Structures are given as structure tokens and as C-alpha cells.
BAMAR-452507 format. One line per field, with one value per residue (C-alpha): chain; x, y, z; residue number from 0; residue in one letter. Coordinates in steps of 0.25 Angstrom, whole numbers. Example, Ala and Ser with C-alpha at 12.3 -4.5 7.8 and 13.67 -1.06 7.14 Angstrom:
cadena: [A, A]
xx: [49, 55]
yy: [-18, -4]
zz: [31, 29]
num: [0, 1]
residuo: [a, s]
This chain:
cadena: [A, A, A, A, A, A, A, A, A, A, A, A, A, A, A, A, A, A, A, A, A, A, A, A, A, A, A, A, A, A, A, A, A, A, A, A, A, A, A, A, A, A, A, A, A, A, A, A, A, A, A, A, A, A, A, A, A, A, A, A, A, A, A, A, A, A, A, A, A, A, A, A, A, A, A, A, A, A, A, A, A, A, A, A, A, A, A, A, A, A, A, A, A, A, A, A, A, A, A, A, A, A, A, A, A, A, A, A, A, A, A, A, A, A, A, A, A, A, A, A, A, A]
xx: [409, 422, 421, 431, 432, 436, 442, 443, 441, 438, 423, 425, 436, 429, 416, 424, 432, 420, 412, 424, 425, 410, 410, 421, 411, 418, 409, 415, 414, 418, 425, 429, 441, 450, 442, 429, 437, 443, 429, 424, 435, 432, 417, 416, 429, 432, 441, 449, 451, 453, 458, 463, 476, 473, 460, 455, 454, 462, 471, 471, 485, 481, 468, 477, 486, 475, 469, 482, 484, 470, 471, 456, 460, 475, 474, 464, 469, 470, 471, 475, 470, 478, 482, 492, 502, 516, 526, 533, 522, 522, 510, 501, 512, 515, 500, 498, 490, 488, 488, 487, 478, 482, 472, 467, 464, 457, 445, 451, 464, 456, 448, 460, 468, 456, 454, 469, 471, 459, 464, 477, 471, 460]
yy: [344, 337, 322, 313, 298, 293, 279, 272, 258, 261, 264, 273, 281, 282, 287, 297, 303, 303, 311, 321, 323, 325, 335, 343, 343, 332, 322, 308, 295, 284, 272, 260, 255, 258, 252, 259, 272, 270, 268, 280, 289, 284, 286, 299, 307, 313, 325, 317, 303, 301, 287, 277, 270, 256, 251, 237, 234, 246, 254, 269, 268, 259, 268, 280, 274, 269, 284, 289, 280, 284, 297, 300, 300, 302, 316, 313, 317, 306, 307, 295, 294, 283, 279, 268, 278, 279, 289, 287, 279, 283, 276, 288, 296, 283, 282, 296, 301, 316, 317, 308, 310, 301, 293, 296, 310, 322, 326, 339, 332, 324, 336, 345, 335, 333, 348, 351, 340, 345, 359, 355, 347, 357]
zz: [417, 415, 413, 419, 420, 434, 434, 448, 452, 466, 467, 480, 474, 461, 467, 476, 464, 455, 466, 468, 453, 451, 462, 455, 442, 434, 427, 431, 423, 433, 429, 438, 430, 419, 408, 412, 413, 399, 393, 401, 395, 381, 383, 391, 386, 399, 402, 412, 418, 433, 435, 446, 442, 447, 442, 437, 422, 417, 426, 426, 420, 408, 407, 405, 395, 387, 387, 383, 372, 366, 358, 362, 377, 377, 383, 394, 407, 417, 432, 440, 454, 461, 475, 470, 464, 471, 469, 456, 450, 435, 431, 429, 421, 412, 410, 406, 418, 419, 434, 447, 460, 471, 480, 490, 484, 489, 480, 477, 472, 462, 457, 456, 448, 438, 437, 435, 425, 417, 417, 412, 401, 396]
num: [0, 1, 2, 3, 4, 5, 6, 7, 8, 9, 10, 11, 12, 13, 14, 15, 16, 17, 18, 19, 20, 21, 22, 23, 24, 25, 26, 27, 28, 29, 30, 31, 32, 33, 34, 35, 36, 37, 38, 39, 40, 41, 42, 43, 44, 45, 46, 47, 48, 49, 50, 51, 52, 53, 54, 55, 56, 57, 58, 59, 60, 61, 62, 63, 64, 65, 66, 67, 68, 69, 70, 71, 72, 73, 74, 75, 76, 77, 78, 79, 80, 81, 82, 83, 84, 85, 86, 87, 88, 89, 90, 91, 92, 93, 94, 95, 96, 97, 98, 99, 100, 101, 102, 103, 104, 105, 106, 107, 108, 109, 110, 111, 112, 113, 114, 115, 116, 117, 118, 119, 120, 121]
residuo: [x, x, x, x, x, x, x, x, x, x, x, x, x, x, x, x, x, x, x, x, x, x, x, x, x, x, x, x, x, x, x, x, x, x, x, x, x, x, x, x, x, x, x, x, x, x, x, x, x, x, x, x, x, x, x, x, x, x, x, x, x, x, x, x, x, x, x, x, x, x, x, x, x, x, x, x, x, x, x, x, x, x, x, x, x, x, x, x, x, x, x, x, x, x, x, x, x, x, x, x, x, x, x, x, x, x, x, x, x, x, x, x, x, x, x, x, x, x, x, x, x, x]
């Protein structure tokens, strides 16, 4: 099974997204903030990161920048899941995100984005 790290500070959204992704046969490592996600990526070497943008301690944008700056994780696909983006918001692109899924999302939208992103990389 494909391992992914899911970074989301809202417990309910994280549990829902983890359940959706597990049902789609992904192994999900959950992280409640950006620091925990960074540690999880370094420890588990996932195939992909799915991350909220606005999180405490380390935002998804800064998390993505740090991953891009490290040669070991520079190519890790990163999908931002956010409800705070507005049209023209270029934070995901500037941080190096691979894709974006807007909240609220349909389960199929999240799973399809993860699968498409992985298919494009591998």
C-alpha cells in the first residue's frame, strides 16, 4: 500500500480525510500540525503529503518550502487541502505545491487528486 502523510490541525477534518484515504487503500500517517508532519515525512518517507495550508506551529506553506529545500524530500508530491484560498492566491504555487483540493471536498475529489498526482510522478 502507498504511504502518505496527512497534515491537518482540525481533528474532525483529519479523521474524515484519513478514513476516506484508508478506504481507498492508502496507509495514512496523521499529523496534527506542520512540525509533526515534517517529522513524519522524515521518519516514514511517504509517497505523498496531503496538507492543510493554515496550521499552527508550522504552516503548510512553510512545511512545503522546507521539504523543497531538502534534497531528500525536494521531489515529494504535496497536495494542499484548504478552505482559505481565494482566486489568485499564489501561495501554493510559490511554496511548490503539486496540486490543491478545496474544502469542503467530496471524498472522490480527494482520492482522485491523490491518485492523479501519484500517477503523474511514478
